[in-house]
DRENPA-3360 file (N, C-alpha, C; in nm, 2 decimals, always signed):
BEGIN
1 = MTVRITGR = +8.04/+4.98/+11.42/+8.00/+5.08/+11.50/+7.86/+5.13/+11.44 ~ +7.77/+5.15/+11.53/+7.63/+5.21/+11.49/+7.63/+5.35/+11.53 ~ +7.59/+5.44/+11.43/+7.59/+5.58/+11.44/+7.46/+5.64/+11.39 ~ +7.43/+5.77/+11.44/+7.31/+5.83/+11.40/+7.36/+5.97/+11.35 ~ +7.30/+6.02/+11.24/+7.32/+6.16/+11.19/+7.21/+6.25/+11.20 ~ +7.24/+6.36/+11.26/+7.13/+6.46/+11.29/+7.18/+6.60/+11.24 ~ +7.09/+6.69/+11.20/+7.12/+6.82/+11.16/+7.16/+6.91/+11.28 ~ +7.26/+7.00/+11.27/+7.30/+7.09/+11.38/+7.32/+7.23/+11.32;
9 = HVDLGDNG = +7.30/+7.33/+11.40/+7.34/+7.46/+11.35/+7.50/+7.46/+11.37 ~ +7.57/+7.53/+11.26/+7.70/+7.55/+11.25/+7.74/+7.70/+11.25 ~ +7.84/+7.74/+11.32/+7.88/+7.88/+11.33/+8.02/+7.88/+11.29 ~ +8.06/+7.96/+11.18/+8.19/+7.98/+11.14/+8.25/+8.11/+11.18 ~ +8.38/+8.10/+11.25/+8.43/+8.22/+11.30/+8.54/+8.26/+11.24 ~ +8.63/+8.33/+11.31/+8.76/+8.39/+11.26/+8.87/+8.28/+11.24 ~ +8.94/+8.31/+11.14/+9.06/+8.21/+11.11/+9.02/+8.06/+11.10 ~ +8.90/+8.03/+11.05/+8.87/+7.89/+11.01/+8.81/+7.82/+11.13;
17 = AVSVGTSP = +8.77/+7.89/+11.24/+8.72/+7.82/+11.36/+8.57/+7.80/+11.32 ~ +8.54/+7.67/+11.37/+8.40/+7.62/+11.34/+8.35/+7.56/+11.48 ~ +8.22/+7.60/+11.51/+8.16/+7.54/+11.63/+8.02/+7.50/+11.59 ~ +7.99/+7.37/+11.63/+7.86/+7.30/+11.61/+7.78/+7.32/+11.73 ~ +7.66/+7.36/+11.70/+7.55/+7.38/+11.80/+7.49/+7.26/+11.87 ~ +7.39/+7.27/+11.95/+7.32/+7.16/+12.01/+7.18/+7.15/+11.94 ~ +7.14/+7.23/+11.85/+7.01/+7.22/+11.79/+7.03/+7.24/+11.65 ~ +6.92/+7.20/+11.56/+6.92/+7.23/+11.42/+6.92/+7.36/+11.38;
25 = DPIWNGRV = +6.97/+7.40/+11.26/+6.97/+7.53/+11.20/+6.83/+7.56/+11.16 ~ +6.77/+7.68/+11.20/+6.63/+7.71/+11.17/+6.61/+7.72/+11.03 ~ +6.71/+7.75/+10.94/+6.69/+7.77/+10.80/+6.67/+7.63/+10.73 ~ +6.75/+7.53/+10.78/+6.75/+7.40/+10.72/+6.68/+7.29/+10.80 ~ +6.62/+7.33/+10.90/+6.55/+7.22/+10.98/+6.42/+7.18/+10.90 ~ +6.42/+7.05/+10.88/+6.30/+6.99/+10.80/+6.33/+7.00/+10.65 ~ +6.42/+7.06/+10.60/+6.46/+7.07/+10.46/+6.57/+6.97/+10.42 ~ +6.64/+6.91/+10.51/+6.75/+6.82/+10.47/+6.70/+6.67/+10.52;
33 = GFPARTLT = +6.72/+6.58/+10.42/+6.67/+6.44/+10.45/+6.78/+6.36/+10.51 ~ +6.81/+6.38/+10.63/+6.91/+6.30/+10.70/+6.85/+6.15/+10.73 ~ +6.92/+6.05/+10.73/+6.87/+5.92/+10.75/+6.80/+5.91/+10.89 ~ +6.67/+5.86/+10.88/+6.61/+5.85/+11.00/+6.64/+5.74/+11.08 ~ +6.70/+5.63/+11.02/+6.75/+5.51/+11.09/+6.90/+5.53/+11.13 ~ +6.94/+5.43/+11.21/+7.09/+5.42/+11.25/+7.16/+5.37/+11.13 ~ +7.29/+5.39/+11.12/+7.38/+5.34/+11.03/+7.47/+5.25/+11.09 ~ +7.51/+5.14/+11.03/+7.61/+5.05/+11.08/+7.75/+5.05/+10.99;
41 = IPAQQYVN = +7.86/+5.09/+11.05/+7.97/+5.10/+10.97/+8.07/+4.99/+11.01 ~ +8.12/+4.90/+10.92/+8.21/+4.79/+10.96/+8.34/+4.84/+10.99 ~ +8.42/+4.77/+11.06/+8.55/+4.82/+11.10/+8.64/+4.84/+10.98 ~ +8.72/+4.96/+10.99/+8.82/+4.99/+10.88/+8.74/+5.02/+10.75 ~ +8.61/+5.06/+10.75/+8.54/+5.08/+10.63/+8.47/+5.21/+10.64 ~ +8.39/+5.24/+10.54/+8.30/+5.36/+10.55/+8.17/+5.33/+10.48 ~ +8.08/+5.42/+10.48/+7.94/+5.40/+10.42/+7.92/+5.55/+10.36 ~ +7.86/+5.54/+10.24/+7.82/+5.67/+10.17/+7.67/+5.69/+10.21;
49 = VDLTVHMP = +7.64/+5.82/+10.23/+7.50/+5.87/+10.27/+7.46/+5.97/+10.17 ~ +7.34/+5.94/+10.11/+7.28/+6.03/+10.01/+7.19/+6.13/+10.09 ~ +7.20/+6.25/+10.07/+7.11/+6.35/+10.13/+7.03/+6.43/+10.03 ~ +6.91/+6.46/+10.07/+6.82/+6.53/+9.98/+6.79/+6.68/+10.05 ~ +6.82/+6.78/+9.98/+6.80/+6.91/+10.03/+6.69/+6.98/+9.95 ~ +6.59/+7.03/+10.02/+6.47/+7.10/+9.97/+6.49/+7.25/+9.99 ~ +6.54/+7.32/+9.89/+6.57/+7.46/+9.89/+6.45/+7.55/+9.92 ~ +6.46/+7.66/+10.00/+6.36/+7.75/+10.01/+6.30/+7.81/+9.89;
57 = GKIAPDLY = +6.19/+7.86/+9.88/+6.13/+7.92/+9.76/+6.22/+8.06/+9.73 ~ +6.24/+8.13/+9.82/+6.33/+8.24/+9.81/+6.45/+8.25/+9.88 ~ +6.57/+8.25/+9.82/+6.70/+8.25/+9.89/+6.80/+8.34/+9.80 ~ +6.87/+8.41/+9.87/+6.97/+8.51/+9.80/+7.09/+8.42/+9.76 ~ +7.15/+8.46/+9.64/+7.28/+8.40/+9.61/+7.38/+8.42/+9.71 ~ +7.44/+8.31/+9.75/+7.54/+8.31/+9.86/+7.59/+8.16/+9.87 ~ +7.69/+8.14/+9.96/+7.73/+8.02/+10.01/+7.65/+7.99/+10.14 ~ +7.60/+7.87/+10.15/+7.51/+7.83/+10.28/+7.59/+7.70/+10.33;
65 = FVGFLVTP = +7.59/+7.70/+10.46/+7.65/+7.59/+10.53/+7.56/+7.50/+10.61 ~ +7.55/+7.38/+10.57/+7.45/+7.29/+10.65/+7.52/+7.20/+10.74 ~ +7.50/+7.22/+10.87/+7.58/+7.15/+10.96/+7.52/+7.01/+11.01 ~ +7.59/+6.92/+11.04/+7.54/+6.79/+11.09/+7.63/+6.73/+11.20 ~ +7.58/+6.64/+11.28/+7.65/+6.58/+11.39/+7.65/+6.41/+11.37 ~ +7.76/+6.35/+11.38/+7.75/+6.20/+11.38/+7.78/+6.15/+11.52 ~ +7.68/+6.08/+11.57/+7.69/+6.04/+11.71/+7.69/+5.88/+11.71 ~ +7.79/+5.81/+11.78/+7.78/+5.67/+11.80/+7.67/+5.65/+11.90;
73 = VVAPNGQV = +7.60/+5.53/+11.87/+7.49/+5.47/+11.95/+7.56/+5.38/+12.05 ~ +7.55/+5.42/+12.18/+7.61/+5.34/+12.29/+7.51/+5.28/+12.37 ~ +7.52/+5.15/+12.39/+7.43/+5.09/+12.49/+7.46/+5.11/+12.63 ~ +7.37/+5.15/+12.72/+7.41/+5.18/+12.86/+7.45/+5.06/+12.93 ~ +7.55/+5.05/+13.00/+7.59/+4.95/+13.08/+7.62/+4.98/+13.23 ~ +7.58/+5.09/+13.28/+7.60/+5.13/+13.41/+7.73/+5.18/+13.44 ~ +7.82/+5.21/+13.35/+7.95/+5.26/+13.37/+7.97/+5.39/+13.29 ~ +8.07/+5.46/+13.32/+8.11/+5.59/+13.26/+8.16/+5.56/+13.12;
81 = QVVNEIGS = +8.10/+5.62/+13.02/+8.15/+5.58/+12.88/+8.18/+5.72/+12.81 ~ +8.28/+5.73/+12.73/+8.32/+5.84/+12.64/+8.27/+5.83/+12.50 ~ +8.18/+5.93/+12.47/+8.12/+5.93/+12.34/+8.19/+6.03/+12.25 ~ +8.26/+6.00/+12.15/+8.32/+6.09/+12.05/+8.22/+6.12/+11.94 ~ +8.17/+6.24/+11.94/+8.09/+6.29/+11.84/+8.17/+6.37/+11.74 ~ +8.13/+6.37/+11.61/+8.19/+6.43/+11.51/+8.10/+6.53/+11.44 ~ +8.14/+6.65/+11.44/+8.05/+6.75/+11.37/+8.13/+6.81/+11.24 ~ +8.06/+6.84/+11.14/+8.09/+6.90/+11.02/+7.98/+6.96/+10.95;
89 = FFTIDVPG = +8.02/+6.99/+10.83/+7.91/+7.06/+10.74/+7.93/+7.04/+10.59 ~ +7.84/+7.06/+10.51/+7.85/+7.06/+10.37/+7.80/+7.20/+10.31 ~ +7.85/+7.24/+10.19/+7.83/+7.36/+10.14/+7.73/+7.35/+10.03 ~ +7.63/+7.46/+10.02/+7.55/+7.48/+9.91/+7.57/+7.62/+9.84 ~ +7.60/+7.61/+9.72/+7.64/+7.74/+9.65/+7.52/+7.78/+9.56 ~ +7.45/+7.88/+9.61/+7.34/+7.93/+9.52/+7.39/+8.03/+9.43 ~ +7.39/+8.00/+9.29/+7.46/+8.09/+9.21/+7.38/+8.22/+9.18 ~ +7.45/+8.32/+9.13/+7.38/+8.45/+9.10/+7.48/+8.57/+9.15;
97 = PRVRKLQA = +7.46/+8.69/+9.10/+7.54/+8.80/+9.13/+7.53/+8.83/+9.30 ~ +7.64/+8.87/+9.35/+7.63/+8.89/+9.49/+7.74/+9.01/+9.52 ~ +7.73/+9.07/+9.64/+7.81/+9.19/+9.69/+7.92/+9.11/+9.78 ~ +8.04/+9.12/+9.71/+8.15/+9.06/+9.78/+8.26/+9.18/+9.80 ~ +8.30/+9.21/+9.92/+8.40/+9.31/+9.96/+8.48/+9.27/+10.06 ~ +8.62/+9.29/+10.04/+8.72/+9.26/+10.15/+8.80/+9.38/+10.17 ~ +8.85/+9.39/+10.30/+8.95/+9.49/+10.34/+9.06/+9.42/+10.39 ~ +9.18/+9.48/+10.37/+9.32/+9.42/+10.43/+9.39/+9.52/+10.49;
105 = TMDVDRSV = +9.46/+9.49/+10.59/+9.56/+9.57/+10.67/+9.69/+9.47/+10.69 ~ +9.81/+9.54/+10.69/+9.93/+9.47/+10.72/+10.01/+9.55/+10.83 ~ +10.02/+9.49/+10.94/+10.08/+9.55/+11.05/+10.23/+9.48/+11.08 ~ +10.33/+9.56/+11.08/+10.46/+9.52/+11.09/+10.53/+9.55/+11.23 ~ +10.59/+9.45/+11.30/+10.64/+9.46/+11.42/+10.76/+9.58/+11.43 ~ +10.74/+9.66/+11.52/+10.83/+9.78/+11.52/+11.00/+9.73/+11.55 ~ +10.99/+9.64/+11.65/+11.13/+9.60/+11.70/+11.11/+9.47/+11.79 ~ +11.22/+9.39/+11.80/+11.22/+9.28/+11.88/+11.23/+9.31/+12.04;
113 = FAHISIPG = +11.26/+9.45/+12.05/+11.26/+9.50/+12.18/+11.14/+9.58/+12.21 ~ +11.07/+9.53/+12.32/+10.93/+9.60/+12.35/+10.95/+9.74/+12.37 ~ +11.05/+9.78/+12.45/+11.06/+9.93/+12.48/+11.12/+10.02/+12.37 ~ +11.15/+9.97/+12.26/+11.20/+10.05/+12.15/+11.10/+10.06/+12.04 ~ +11.06/+10.17/+12.00/+10.95/+10.17/+11.89/+10.98/+10.29/+11.80 ~ +11.04/+10.28/+11.69/+11.08/+10.37/+11.59/+11.01/+10.35/+11.47 ~ +10.92/+10.44/+11.42/+10.85/+10.40/+11.30/+10.94/+10.38/+11.18 ~ +10.91/+10.26/+11.11/+10.99/+10.24/+10.99/+11.11/+10.17/+11.02;
121 = IVIGSHVR = +11.15/+10.13/+11.13/+11.27/+10.06/+11.17/+11.24/+9.94/+11.26 ~ +11.31/+9.83/+11.23/+11.29/+9.71/+11.30/+11.42/+9.66/+11.35 ~ +11.45/+9.64/+11.47/+11.58/+9.60/+11.52/+11.56/+9.45/+11.55 ~ +11.64/+9.38/+11.46/+11.64/+9.23/+11.47/+11.70/+9.17/+11.34 ~ +11.69/+9.04/+11.32/+11.74/+8.98/+11.21/+11.64/+8.97/+11.10 ~ +11.52/+9.00/+11.12/+11.41/+8.99/+11.01/+11.30/+9.08/+11.07 ~ +11.20/+9.10/+10.97/+11.08/+9.17/+11.00/+10.96/+9.08/+11.01 ~ +10.88/+9.08/+11.10/+10.76/+9.00/+11.12/+10.63/+9.08/+11.11;
129 = GELTIRNV = +10.53/+9.04/+11.05/+10.41/+9.12/+11.04/+10.29/+9.03/+11.03 ~ +10.17/+9.09/+11.03/+10.05/+9.02/+11.03/+9.96/+9.07/+10.92 ~ +9.92/+9.00/+10.83/+9.82/+9.04/+10.72/+9.69/+8.99/+10.77 ~ +9.60/+9.09/+10.79/+9.46/+9.07/+10.83/+9.36/+9.11/+10.71 ~ +9.28/+9.01/+10.68/+9.18/+9.03/+10.58/+9.04/+9.02/+10.63 ~ +8.95/+9.12/+10.62/+8.81/+9.12/+10.67/+8.72/+9.13/+10.57 ~ +8.61/+9.05/+10.59/+8.49/+9.05/+10.51/+8.40/+9.16/+10.55 ~ +8.38/+9.27/+10.47/+8.29/+9.37/+10.50/+8.18/+9.38/+10.41;
137 = GTTEVRFW = +8.15/+9.27/+10.34/+8.05/+9.26/+10.24/+7.93/+9.19/+10.31 ~ +7.83/+9.15/+10.22/+7.71/+9.09/+10.26/+7.70/+8.94/+10.24 ~ +7.80/+8.89/+10.17/+7.81/+8.74/+10.14/+7.93/+8.68/+10.18 ~ +7.94/+8.55/+10.18/+8.07/+8.48/+10.21/+8.16/+8.49/+10.08 ~ +8.29/+8.49/+10.12/+8.39/+8.53/+10.02/+8.50/+8.42/+10.02 ~ +8.54/+8.36/+9.90/+8.66/+8.28/+9.88/+8.76/+8.37/+9.83 ~ +8.89/+8.36/+9.88/+8.99/+8.45/+9.83/+9.12/+8.37/+9.83 ~ +9.22/+8.42/+9.76/+9.35/+8.37/+9.75/+9.46/+8.48/+9.72;
145 = GEVDSSSA = +9.59/+8.45/+9.74/+9.67/+8.57/+9.72/+9.82/+8.51/+9.75 ~ +9.91/+8.61/+9.77/+10.05/+8.59/+9.79/+10.10/+8.72/+9.86 ~ +10.22/+8.68/+9.92/+10.30/+8.79/+9.99/+10.45/+8.78/+9.95 ~ +10.50/+8.88/+9.87/+10.63/+8.89/+9.82/+10.72/+8.97/+9.91 ~ +10.85/+8.93/+9.93/+10.94/+9.01/+10.02/+11.07/+9.04/+9.94 ~ +11.12/+9.15/+9.93/+11.24/+9.18/+9.87/+11.33/+9.27/+9.96 ~ +11.46/+9.26/+9.93/+11.56/+9.33/+10.02/+11.65/+9.42/+9.93 ~ +11.68/+9.54/+9.98/+11.77/+9.63/+9.93/+11.87/+9.70/+10.04;
153 = PGGAAGQQ = +12.00/+9.67/+10.01/+12.07/+9.61/+9.89/+12.06/+9.45/+9.90 ~ +12.10/+9.39/+9.79/+12.10/+9.26/+9.80/+12.01/+9.18/+9.70 ~ +11.88/+9.25/+9.69/+11.78/+9.20/+9.59/+11.73/+9.04/+9.63 ~ +11.75/+9.00/+9.75/+11.69/+8.88/+9.80/+11.54/+8.88/+9.79 ~ +11.48/+8.77/+9.74/+11.33/+8.78/+9.73/+11.27/+8.64/+9.79 ~ +11.15/+8.67/+9.84/+11.09/+8.54/+9.88/+10.94/+8.57/+9.84 ~ +10.86/+8.45/+9.85/+10.72/+8.44/+9.82/+10.64/+8.35/+9.91 ~ +10.54/+8.40/+9.96/+10.45/+8.32/+10.05/+10.32/+8.31/+9.99;
161 = RIDKSLIP = +10.27/+8.18/+9.94/+10.15/+8.17/+9.88/+10.03/+8.17/+9.98 ~ +9.92/+8.21/+9.95/+9.80/+8.20/+10.03/+9.69/+8.13/+9.96 ~ +9.67/+7.99/+10.00/+9.58/+7.91/+9.92/+9.43/+7.96/+9.94 ~ +9.36/+7.92/+9.86/+9.21/+7.96/+9.86/+9.15/+7.93/+10.00 ~ +9.09/+8.04/+10.05/+9.03/+8.03/+10.18/+8.90/+8.09/+10.18 ~ +8.83/+8.07/+10.29/+8.69/+8.12/+10.30/+8.69/+8.22/+10.42 ~ +8.62/+8.33/+10.40/+8.59/+8.42/+10.50/+8.44/+8.44/+10.52 ~ +8.39/+8.40/+10.64/+8.25/+8.44/+10.65/+8.22/+8.59/+10.67;
169 = RSHIRSFL = +8.09/+8.62/+10.66/+8.06/+8.76/+10.67/+8.09/+8.81/+10.82 ~ +8.15/+8.93/+10.82/+8.19/+9.00/+10.95/+8.30/+8.93/+11.02 ~ +8.38/+8.84/+10.96/+8.49/+8.78/+11.01/+8.62/+8.81/+10.94 ~ +8.73/+8.75/+11.00/+8.87/+8.79/+10.94/+8.94/+8.66/+10.92 ~ +9.04/+8.66/+10.85/+9.15/+8.58/+10.83/+9.28/+8.65/+10.85 ~ +9.38/+8.60/+10.93/+9.51/+8.66/+10.95/+9.63/+8.56/+10.91 ~ +9.73/+8.62/+10.87/+9.85/+8.53/+10.81/+9.97/+8.61/+10.86 ~ +10.06/+8.53/+10.90/+10.20/+8.57/+10.95/+10.30/+8.60/+10.83;
177 = VIGKPAWP = +10.35/+8.72/+10.81/+10.44/+8.75/+10.69/+10.58/+8.77/+10.75 ~ +10.67/+8.73/+10.68/+10.81/+8.75/+10.73/+10.90/+8.79/+10.62 ~ +10.99/+8.88/+10.64/+11.09/+8.92/+10.54/+11.23/+8.93/+10.61 ~ +11.34/+8.90/+10.53/+11.47/+8.91/+10.59/+11.55/+8.98/+10.49 ~ +11.64/+9.07/+10.54/+11.74/+9.14/+10.45/+11.85/+9.05/+10.41 ~ +11.92/+9.08/+10.31/+12.04/+9.01/+10.25/+12.16/+9.03/+10.34 ~ +12.16/+9.15/+10.41/+12.28/+9.18/+10.49/+12.23/+9.22/+10.62 ~ +12.32/+9.24/+10.72/+12.28/+9.27/+10.86/+12.20/+9.40/+10.87;
185 = IGFVTLRA = +12.21/+9.49/+10.76/+12.13/+9.61/+10.77/+12.09/+9.62/+10.63 ~ +11.95/+9.66/+10.62/+11.90/+9.68/+10.49/+11.75/+9.70/+10.49 ~ +11.70/+9.76/+10.38/+11.55/+9.77/+10.37/+11.48/+9.65/+10.32 ~ +11.37/+9.61/+10.38/+11.29/+9.51/+10.34/+11.15/+9.55/+10.30 ~ +11.10/+9.50/+10.19/+10.98/+9.55/+10.13/+10.88/+9.42/+10.13 ~ +10.77/+9.44/+10.21/+10.67/+9.33/+10.20/+10.55/+9.38/+10.12 ~ +10.51/+9.30/+10.02/+10.40/+9.33/+9.93/+10.30/+9.22/+9.94 ~ +10.17/+9.26/+9.97/+10.08/+9.16/+9.97/+9.97/+9.19/+9.87;
193 = RVFYPGET = +9.92/+9.08/+9.80/+9.82/+9.08/+9.69/+9.71/+8.99/+9.72 ~ +9.58/+9.03/+9.73/+9.48/+8.94/+9.76/+9.38/+8.96/+9.65 ~ +9.33/+8.84/+9.61/+9.24/+8.82/+9.49/+9.11/+8.77/+9.54 ~ +9.00/+8.80/+9.48/+8.87/+8.75/+9.52/+8.78/+8.77/+9.41 ~ +8.67/+8.70/+9.38/+8.57/+8.73/+9.28/+8.50/+8.85/+9.31 ~ +8.46/+8.92/+9.20/+8.37/+9.04/+9.21/+8.24/+9.01/+9.22 ~ +8.14/+9.08/+9.15/+8.00/+9.05/+9.16/+7.96/+8.92/+9.09 ~ +8.04/+8.87/+9.00/+8.03/+8.74/+8.94/+8.16/+8.66/+8.96;
201 = ESSTREID = +8.15/+8.53/+8.93/+8.26/+8.45/+8.94/+8.37/+8.47/+8.84 ~ +8.32/+8.53/+8.72/+8.42/+8.56/+8.61/+8.49/+8.68/+8.63 ~ +8.45/+8.77/+8.72/+8.53/+8.89/+8.74/+8.62/+8.87/+8.87 ~ +8.73/+8.94/+8.88/+8.83/+8.95/+8.99/+8.86/+9.07/+9.04 ~ +8.87/+9.09/+9.17/+8.91/+9.21/+9.23/+9.03/+9.18/+9.30 ~ +9.12/+9.29/+9.33/+9.25/+9.27/+9.38/+9.28/+9.38/+9.50 ~ +9.34/+9.35/+9.59/+9.40/+9.44/+9.70/+9.54/+9.43/+9.70 ~ +9.61/+9.54/+9.68/+9.75/+9.55/+9.66/+9.81/+9.65/+9.77;
209 = MSKRVLVI = +9.89/+9.61/+9.85/+9.95/+9.69/+9.96/+10.09/+9.64/+9.98 ~ +10.18/+9.74/+10.04/+10.31/+9.72/+10.07/+10.36/+9.79/+10.19 ~ +10.46/+9.74/+10.25/+10.53/+9.79/+10.37/+10.68/+9.79/+10.34 ~ +10.74/+9.90/+10.37/+10.89/+9.91/+10.36/+10.96/+9.95/+10.48 ~ +11.04/+9.87/+10.55/+11.10/+9.90/+10.68/+11.26/+9.89/+10.67 ~ +11.33/+9.95/+10.75/+11.48/+9.93/+10.77/+11.50/+9.83/+10.88 ~ +11.56/+9.73/+10.85/+11.59/+9.61/+10.94/+11.75/+9.63/+10.98 ~ +11.77/+9.65/+11.11/+11.91/+9.66/+11.17/+11.93/+9.55/+11.26;
217 = SPWVLLAV = +12.04/+9.48/+11.24/+12.07/+9.35/+11.32/+12.12/+9.41/+11.46 ~ +12.07/+9.36/+11.57/+12.14/+9.38/+11.70/+12.28/+9.40/+11.71 ~ +12.34/+9.30/+11.62/+12.50/+9.30/+11.63/+12.55/+9.43/+11.58 ~ +12.48/+9.49/+11.48/+12.53/+9.61/+11.42/+12.52/+9.72/+11.53 ~ +12.41/+9.73/+11.60/+12.39/+9.82/+11.71/+12.51/+9.81/+11.82 ~ +12.54/+9.67/+11.84/+12.64/+9.65/+11.95/+12.77/+9.70/+11.91 ~ +12.81/+9.68/+11.77/+12.92/+9.71/+11.72/+12.93/+9.87/+11.73 ~ +12.83/+9.94/+11.70/+12.84/+10.09/+11.70/+12.85/+10.14/+11.84;
225 = VILLIAGL = +12.79/+10.07/+11.95/+12.80/+10.11/+12.08/+12.94/+10.09/+12.12 ~ +13.00/+9.97/+12.10/+13.14/+9.94/+12.13/+13.23/+10.05/+12.07 ~ +13.22/+10.08/+11.94/+13.30/+10.20/+11.88/+13.28/+10.32/+11.95 ~ +13.17/+10.36/+11.99/+13.14/+10.49/+12.06/+13.21/+10.48/+12.19 ~ +13.19/+10.38/+12.26/+13.25/+10.37/+12.40/+13.41/+10.37/+12.39 ~ +13.47/+10.30/+12.29/+13.61/+10.30/+12.27/+13.66/+10.44/+12.23 ~ +13.58/+10.51/+12.14/+13.62/+10.65/+12.11/+13.61/+10.74/+12.22 ~ +13.51/+10.73/+12.30/+13.50/+10.81/+12.42/+13.62/+10.80/+12.52;
233 = WYWRRRRR = +13.64/+10.66/+12.54/+13.75/+10.62/+12.62/+13.88/+10.68/+12.58 ~ +13.91/+10.66/+12.44/+14.04/+10.71/+12.39/+14.04/+10.87/+12.40 ~ +13.93/+10.94/+12.39/+13.92/+11.08/+12.40/+13.96/+11.14/+12.53 ~ +13.90/+11.06/+12.62/+13.91/+11.11/+12.77/+14.05/+11.07/+12.82 ~ +14.12/+10.97/+12.76/+14.25/+10.93/+12.80/+14.34/+11.04/+12.75 ~ +14.34/+11.08/+12.63/+14.42/+11.19/+12.58/+14.41/+11.32/+12.64 ~ +14.28/+11.34/+12.69/+14.26/+11.46/+12.76/+14.32/+11.47/+12.90 ~ +14.32/+11.35/+12.96/+14.39/+11.34/+13.10/+14.54/+11.35/+13.08;
241 = RRRARPAT = +14.59/+11.29/+12.98/+14.73/+11.30/+12.95/+14.78/+11.45/+12.93 ~ +14.70/+11.52/+12.86/+14.73/+11.66/+12.83/+14.73/+11.75/+12.96 ~ +14.63/+11.71/+13.05/+14.62/+11.78/+13.18/+14.74/+11.75/+13.26 ~ +14.79/+11.62/+13.27/+14.90/+11.57/+13.35/+15.04/+11.61/+13.30 ~ +15.06/+11.65/+13.18/+15.18/+11.69/+13.13/+15.24/+11.81/+13.19 ~ +15.36/+11.83/+13.24/+15.41/+11.95/+13.31/+15.43/+12.06/+13.21 ~ +15.40/+12.18/+13.27/+15.41/+12.30/+13.18/+15.55/+12.34/+13.15 ~ +15.59/+12.36/+13.01/+15.73/+12.40/+12.98/+15.76/+12.55/+13.01;
249 = PRKMPARS = +15.87/+12.58/+13.09/+15.88/+12.73/+13.12/+15.91/+12.79/+13.00 ~ +15.85/+12.92/+12.99/+15.87/+13.01/+12.88/+16.00/+13.09/+12.89 ~ +16.07/+13.09/+12.78/+16.21/+13.18/+12.78/+16.18/+13.32/+12.75 ~ +16.25/+13.40/+12.83/+16.24/+13.54/+12.81/+16.32/+13.59/+12.68 ~ +16.27/+13.68/+12.61/+16.36/+13.72/+12.49/+16.48/+13.81/+12.54 ~ +16.60/+13.79/+12.49/+16.72/+13.85/+12.53/+16.72/+14.01/+12.49 ~ +16.75/+14.09/+12.58/+16.75/+14.23/+12.55/+16.89/+14.28/+12.48 ~ +16.88/+14.34/+12.38/+17.02/+14.39/+12.32/+17.06/+14.52/+12.38;
257 = APALTR = +17.20/+14.55/+12.40/+17.24/+14.67/+12.45/+17.22/+14.78/+12.35 ~ +17.19/+14.91/+12.39/+17.17/+15.02/+12.31/+17.31/+15.05/+12.24 ~ +17.29/+15.07/+12.11/+17.40/+15.11/+12.02/+17.47/+15.25/+12.08 ~ +17.59/+15.26/+12.07/+17.66/+15.39/+12.10/+17.69/+15.47/+11.98 ~ +17.66/+15.58/+11.99/+17.68/+15.68/+11.87/+17.77/+15.77/+11.91 ~ +17.85/+15.83/+11.82/+17.95/+15.94/+11.85/+17.88/+16.07/+11.79;
% end
């Protein structure tokens, strides 16, 4: 297969989304030495391509992404042809102090029933939430972390690791978090910890947050409703029986004859 490599603008979005543009990136146009000739790749093999990057004279410390597009060279034959282009990018890390800043929020579903919303209470077998991390700084940020879940009573614990990920400026990363109580009813605590470098790579910043909710299984609610209905039915039945019972005639007290005196 014969291919051609050309520079392209690359846009990094939320949650790892990447889009490749139709034109070169103005910052790197003319600064990256992509091969001017076409490359021939044998079947089931690969070729290594060396690139030369001429850095600008003034550039701030940050991560920079240089996009490119690999396009097969197809000879026209008068028929409709499908061309599979592959876009990607490589990263240039310009060292130096930089302003990194992340913000995080954790939202927990209130209930599995859409019409029921009680703060701090979840009706279901588990609690689901979403951890959202936002880049509010001026540079790209790589971060990592973990989400721990615990239950009381029962003490059941779980851990969800967050592998090292990248958040571009003004974008977000979101993660699904799940916690389950040890019993049909119990308190579940979700604790999220996010780590990322500070001004330098040797320093580390941390975001620590937690949510505590009461999880009630629908079966517990069903059992309570059944008990309430049974209790109400039993109370009304006893009340009807009391009303239907005939009244017992009251006995008049016997009057004693007056004593005779002489």
